[in-house]
C-alpha positions in Angstrom: -0.2 0.1 -0.1 1.3 3.3 -0.8 0.1 6.9 -1.1 0.9 10.0 -3.6 0.5 13.4 -1.9 0.3 16.2 -4.2 0.3 19.6 -2.1 -0.6 22.8 -4.4 1.0 26.0 -2.0 2.6 29.5 -2.4 5.3 28.1 0.1 6.5 24.8 -1.3 9.6 24.9 1.0 7.6 25.1 4.2 6.0 21.6 3.1 9.0 20.0 1.8 11.1 20.9 5.1 8.4 20.0 7.6 7.7 16.9 5.7 11.6 15.6 6.2 11.5 14.6 9.5 10.2 11.6 11.6 7.6 9.2 10.5 6.9 10.8 7.3 10.8 11.6 6.3 11.1 7.2 6.9 7.7 6.7 5.0 9.2 8.8 1.8 12.5 7.3 2.2 10.8 3.8 2.5 8.6 4.6 -0.8 5.4 4.1 1.2 4.9 8.0 0.7 5.7 10.1 -2.5 5.3 13.6 -1.9 5.3 16.8 -4.7 4.3 20.5 -4.3 3.0 22.5 -7.0 3.2 26.5 -6.9 0.1 28.7 -8.2 2.7 31.1 -8.8 4.3 29.2 -11.5 1.1 29.7 -13.4 0.5 33.5 -12.7 -0.2 35.5 -15.8 2.0 38.3 -15.2 5.8 38.7 -14.6 5.3 39.4 -11.0 3.9 36.2 -10.3 0.2 37.5 -8.9 -2.0 35.2 -7.6 -4.3 37.1 -5.5 -6.9 40.6 -6.2 -9.3 42.2 -4.3 -12.6 40.7 -3.9 -16.0 41.3 -5.9 -18.3 43.4 -3.7 -15.7 44.8 -1.9 -14.1 44.0 1.7 -10.8 43.6 3.6 -7.9 41.5 2.0 -7.2 39.8 -0.8 -8.4 36.5 -2.3 -6.5 33.6 -4.2 -7.4 34.0 -7.7 -9.1 31.0 -9.6 -7.0 30.8 -12.8 -3.3 29.9 -11.1 -5.1 27.8 -8.3 -6.9 25.7 -11.0 -3.8 25.3 -13.4 -1.6 24.0 -10.3 -4.1 21.8 -9.5 -4.3 20.5 -12.8 -0.9 20.0 -12.8 -0.9 18.0 -9.8 -3.5 15.9 -11.0 -1.7 15.4 -14.4 1.4 14.2 -11.8 -0.9 12.1 -10.1 -1.9 10.4 -12.7 1.5 9.7 -14.0 2.2 8.2 -10.5 -0.8 5.8 -11.0 -4.0 6.9 -9.6 -6.6 9.5 -10.2 -6.4 12.0 -7.1 -8.7 13.3 -4.9 -8.6 17.0 -4.2 -9.0 18.4 -0.4 -9.1 21.8 0.1 -7.7 22.9 3.8 -10.4 25.4 5.1 -12.0 26.4 8.3 -15.5 25.7 6.6 -14.7 22.1 6.0 -15.4 18.9 7.9 -13.7 18.4 11.0 -10.5 15.7 10.5 -10.5 12.9 13.0 -9.0 9.8 13.3 -11.6 8.2 11.8 -11.2 10.1 8.5 -7.5 9.6 8.7 -8.1 6.0 8.6 -10.5 6.2 5.8 -7.6 7.9 3.8 -5.0 5.7 4.7 -7.4 2.6 3.7 -8.6 4.1 0.3 -4.5 4.5 -0.3 -4.0 6.1 -3.7 -3.5 9.8 -4.6 -4.4 13.1 -2.7 -4.3 16.8 -3.7 -4.0 19.1 -0.8 -4.9 22.6 -1.8 -3.4 25.1 0.5 -5.1 28.7 1.3 -4.0 31.7 1.9 -5.4 35.5 2.2 -8.8 35.5 2.9 -9.5 32.5 1.1 -9.8 31.2 -2.6 -12.3 31.9 -5.3 -15.4 30.1 -4.8 -15.0 28.7 -8.5 -12.1 26.8 -7.3 -14.6 24.8 -5.2 -16.9 24.2 -7.8 -14.5 23.4 -10.6 -12.1 21.5 -8.9 -12.7 20.6 -4.9 -13.9 17.1 -3.9 -14.2 17.8 -0.1 -12.9 20.7 2.1 -11.2 19.7 5.4 -10.9 21.4 8.5 -8.5 21.1 11.4 -9.9 23.0 14.0 -12.1 25.8 14.8 -9.6 28.7 14.5 -7.8 30.7 11.7 -4.4 29.7 10.6 -2.4 32.3 8.0 -2.8 29.4 5.6 -3.7 25.9 5.2 0.3 24.6 5.0 -0.1 23.4 8.8 -3.7 21.6 8.2 -2.0 19.8 5.2 1.2 18.6 6.9 -1.4 17.9 9.9 -3.6 15.7 7.3 -0.4 13.9 5.6 1.1 13.0 8.7 -2.3 11.6 10.4 -2.6 9.3 7.3 0.9 8.3 6.6 1.6 6.8 9.9 -1.3 4.8 9.3 0.1 3.0 6.2 2.0 -0.3 7.1 5.4 -0.1 7.6 5.9 3.7 8.6 6.0 2.9 12.0 9.1 1.7 13.5 6.7 -0.4 16.1 3.4 -0.8 14.1 1.9 -2.0 17.6 2.1 1.9 19.0 -1.1 2.2 16.7 -3.1 -0.3 18.4 -3.5 2.1 22.0 -2.9 5.6 20.6 -5.6 8.2 21.4 -9.0 8.2 19.1 -8.4 4.9 17.8 -11.7 3.6 19.5 -13.0 6.9 20.3 -11.0 7.4 23.9 -8.0 9.1 24.7 -5.1 7.3 25.7 -4.5 6.5 28.9 -1.3 7.8 31.0 1.9 6.7 30.2 4.9 6.2 32.4 8.7 5.5 32.0 12.0 5.1 34.5 12.9 6.5 36.7 10.2 4.6 39.2 10.0 8.0 41.4 10.2 11.8 39.9 10.2 14.5 42.2 8.5 12.5 45.1 5.7 11.3 42.4 5.5 7.6 41.5 4.2 5.2 38.9 0.8 3.6 39.7 1.1 0.0 41.2 -0.9 -1.6 38.6 1.6 -1.0 35.9 4.2 -2.4 38.4 2.6 -5.3 39.2 3.4 -7.9 35.9 -0.3 -8.9 36.2 -1.2 -8.2 32.2 -4.7 -8.1 33.1 -4.7 -6.2 35.6 -2.2 -3.6 33.6 -5.0 -3.9 30.8 -7.9 -2.9 33.0 -6.1 0.1 34.7 -5.0 1.2 31.3 -8.7 0.8 29.8 -10.3 2.5 33.0 -7.8 5.8 32.9 -8.8 6.1 29.4 -12.4 6.2 29.9 -11.8 8.5 33.0 -9.7 10.8 31.0 -12.0 10.9 28.5 -15.0 11.6 30.5 -13.0 14.7 32.4 -11.6 15.9 28.9 -13.8 15.3 26.3 -17.1 13.7 27.7 -18.7 13.5 24.3 -16.1 11.3 22.8 -17.1 9.0 25.5 -20.7 8.8 24.4 -19.8 8.7 20.7 -17.2 5.8 21.3 -20.4 3.6 22.7 -18.0 2.2 25.7 -20.6 2.4 28.0 -22.4 -0.4 26.1 -19.8 -3.0 27.5 -20.6 -4.4 30.7 -16.6 -4.7 31.4 -16.1 -1.0 30.5 -19.5 -0.1 32.5 -18.0 -1.9 35.7 -14.3 0.2 35.2 -16.0 3.2 35.3 -18.3 2.8 38.0 -15.2 1.7 39.9 -13.3 4.8 39.8 -16.1 7.1 39.9 -17.1 5.2 43.4 -13.7 6.0 44.6 -13.9 9.8 43.5 -17.4 9.9 45.7 -15.3 8.1 48.5 -12.6 10.6 48.4 -14.9 13.9 48.3 -16.8 12.2 51.2 -13.6 12.0 53.2 -12.4 15.4 52.4 -16.0 17.0 53.3 -15.9 15.2 56.5 
């Protein structure tokens, strides 16, 4: 299984430098991922490389022009076909659907080619969406200067799911959001750090006890930090999960009563 990413960006060096590290770099070196960048400025119609203009109807800021963007996307499509696949075009946009682990898994499972379009300024000409974009993706409810960081986020999340790209593939089995929960707390040597120790369950050598503790802590952490995820994950339908969660909630109630007394 392999992936091809074509990134349409005004700052190709930003993508190339950031992708030259860690898991993504290893994936490229191993052949699991191929990366290419395409600059709309290469398709500008004047000697200044103009890719933006004032919005029709007035308003602040500038808008990325349709024609240079569309030409860069066309160039990326041709490169994807030469690689061996028809590309899905994804626009990085705050108006897009929220990017989730499930979506990353779906993109990784599909494999093939993806063109990630990085907007700048106040956005892109709407006709680019109508003519060339298959879907919009948002990495969060906030505003960034451009789509490059979201594109890198999507590429990293997807590439690490391709078999052989992680040094230890078992790492995928216990990550946050894999089953809808946040990841359990992790500890390593030394056993005592500034007076704080490691939970006794993790030192017990009892595999079931360790597994139950980690599952319990994952549910508690999700309940405390992202309670909506706990309901979405459907873990409360499982009797074992309900028992583990009830145990820790009972402990909390007893501790609160002791403090109050």
